C-alpha positions as CSV (number, residue, x, y, z in Angstrom):
1,M,58.4,93.5,110.3
2,H,61.4,95.2,112.4
3,Q,60.9,96.2,115.8
4,H,62.9,99.0,117.0
5,S,64.5,98.3,120.3
6,G,65.4,101.6,121.1
7,L,69.3,101.1,120.3
8,A,71.5,103.0,117.8
9,G,72.3,101.5,114.7
10,D,76.0,100.6,116.0
11,E,74.9,99.3,119.1
12,R,72.5,96.7,117.1
13,G,75.6,95.6,115.1
14,E,74.6,97.5,112.1
15,A,76.4,99.8,110.2
16,G,76.4,103.4,111.4
17,P,75.0,106.4,109.2
18,G,76.3,106.9,105.9
19,P,77.9,104.7,103.3
20,V,81.1,104.2,105.1
21,G,80.1,103.0,108.5
22,R,82.0,103.4,111.6
23,Q,85.4,101.9,110.8
24,G,85.5,102.9,107.4
25,W,87.9,105.8,108.0
26,R,90.5,103.8,109.7
27,T,90.3,101.6,106.2
28,I,90.6,104.5,104.2
29,L,93.6,106.0,106.4
30,A,95.3,102.5,106.5
31,V,95.1,102.4,102.4
32,L,96.6,105.9,102.3
33,L,99.3,105.4,104.5
34,I,100.3,102.1,102.5
35,V,100.1,104.1,99.4
36,V,102.3,107.1,100.6
37,G,104.6,104.5,102.0
38,C,105.0,102.6,98.6
39,V,105.6,105.8,97.2
40,L,108.4,107.1,99.6
41,A,110.2,104.0,100.1
42,P,112.0,103.9,96.7
43,L,112.6,107.6,96.8
44,A,114.5,107.3,100.1
45,G,116.6,104.3,98.6
46,V,117.6,107.0,95.7
47,A,118.2,109.7,98.1
48,V,120.3,107.6,100.2
49,W,122.2,106.2,97.5
50,A,123.0,109.8,96.0
51,R,124.0,111.2,99.3
52,N,126.5,108.5,99.7
53,Q,127.8,109.3,96.2
54,V,127.9,113.0,96.4
55,T,129.2,113.1,100.2
56,N,131.9,110.6,100.2
57,T,134.5,112.7,98.2
58,D,136.7,109.4,97.8
59,R,133.9,107.3,95.9
60,Y,133.0,110.3,94.0
61,V,136.5,110.7,92.8
62,R,136.7,107.0,91.7
63,T,133.3,107.4,90.2
64,V,134.1,110.2,87.7
65,A,137.9,109.6,87.5
66,Q,137.4,107.4,84.1
67,L,135.1,110.4,82.8
68,A,137.8,112.7,83.6
69,S,140.5,110.8,81.6
70,D,138.4,110.5,78.8
71,P,139.5,113.0,76.1
72,A,135.7,112.7,74.4
73,I,134.3,114.3,77.3
């Protein structure tokens, strides 16, 4: 039989109330931030590449010059 010592669940080394426990919200937050970072990293790369292509006039002209000289386009 388990004898009650008057300590709360966390003080006895047991999980706190609820299914998640005391540290569970940190784990959930960490996983969520990792997922958000993995989604945003490729988007940031594409955004930087697009910005460099569009805002650099000389680079943009070099990129589309071949298209402008093609009579089919």
